[in-house]
C-alpha positions, -999 to +999 in steps of 0.1 A: +115-052+070+121-026+042+123-029+004+161-037+004+157-066+029+126-078+009+146-078-023+173-098-006+148-122+008+132-128-026+166-132-043+178-157-017+147-180-020+152-207-045+117-220-044+098-189-056+075-194-086+085-163-106+062-150-133+078-131-162+060-100-175+066-067-190+066-037-167+056-001-173+089+008-191+083-023-213+113-042-198+110-079-189+107-084-151+100-112-127+075-110-100+058-134-075+020-136-072+007-128-037-031-125-039-060-114-061-067-078-064-100-077-045-129-069-068-107-066-099-094-089-125-058-080-115-033-096-092-011-082-064+025-093-063+060-083-055+087-077-082+122-090-081+132-054-072+112-056-039+084-034-051+047-043-047+031-045-081-002-049-099-003-077-125-028-074-153-027-096-184+009-101-193+020-068-178+028-055-143+031-021-128+056-016-100+045+009-073+078+027-071+068+063-063+043+075-037+021+090-064+016+056-080-004+044-050-035+054-070-033+020-087-043+004-054-071+029-043-099+004-053-087-016-023-104+011-002-137-004-013-129-031+012-121-027+049-085-025+061-090-059+078-102-075+046-073-062+027-048-071+054-062-107+058-061-112+020-025-101+017-014-122+048-031-153+033-014-147+000+020-143+017+015-176+034+006-192+001+037-178-015+057-191+015+068-156+025+070-143+061+041-122+075+064-093+082+066-087+044+033-069+048+052-040+065+065-031+030+030-029+015+023+008+005-008+014+027+001+050+035+008+058-002-026+043-012-044+065+014-024+096+004-033+090-033-069+086-024-070+117-003-056+137-032-082+125-057-112+148-055-138+121-054-153+094-032-119+079-028-110+107-004-140+098+018-131+061+017-095+070+028-110+091+056-132+062+066-102+039+070-086+065+092-118+070+112-119+033+117-085+031+132-059+032+105-030+052+120-028+086+102+004+103+094+011+140+094+012+139+056-023+124+055-037+150+078-020+178+059-035+164+027-070+163+043-064+199+055-054+211+020-018+216+033-030+243+057-014+240+091-040+264+105-069+242+093-090+229+123-084+192+112-047+197+113-047+217+146-069+190+163-046+162+151-015+181+163-031+188+197-041+152+202-006+140+190+011+162+216-014+153+243-005+116+237+032+124+240+029+145+271+004+122+289+028+093+287 
């Protein structure tokens, strides 16, 4: 599932309980509630445009660009499993299929956290160390975009080892 198919799914479901709010550009937009925003007084949902969003008060913020993943970095205070289970439970409550989770911006959240010089970087690294599949962009960010950095070289070596050993 991708954003385009998610948008089509949402627009074809007649039984969705849409919430109307103002988004970041102050336009009215509809979105569907999925779950609470773990440890915050916000809500996670999906906009009528097929973007995941944060609902707070009578506003929402759609996560449209990769750099906006920072809105979700506090999710890294929880384990990946906790976040995953919360979202899956919310999708079931909203009567949406489980595969909608494939559109959730996990990678963007981790990339945003890695790029913030704070404890968020360490929390993102913890998710990766605990089994979240890293991407080349994540490893490059952890290596300060240096392809000669030992972290990047080790990742590349292991990646190719996995390819050649199969």
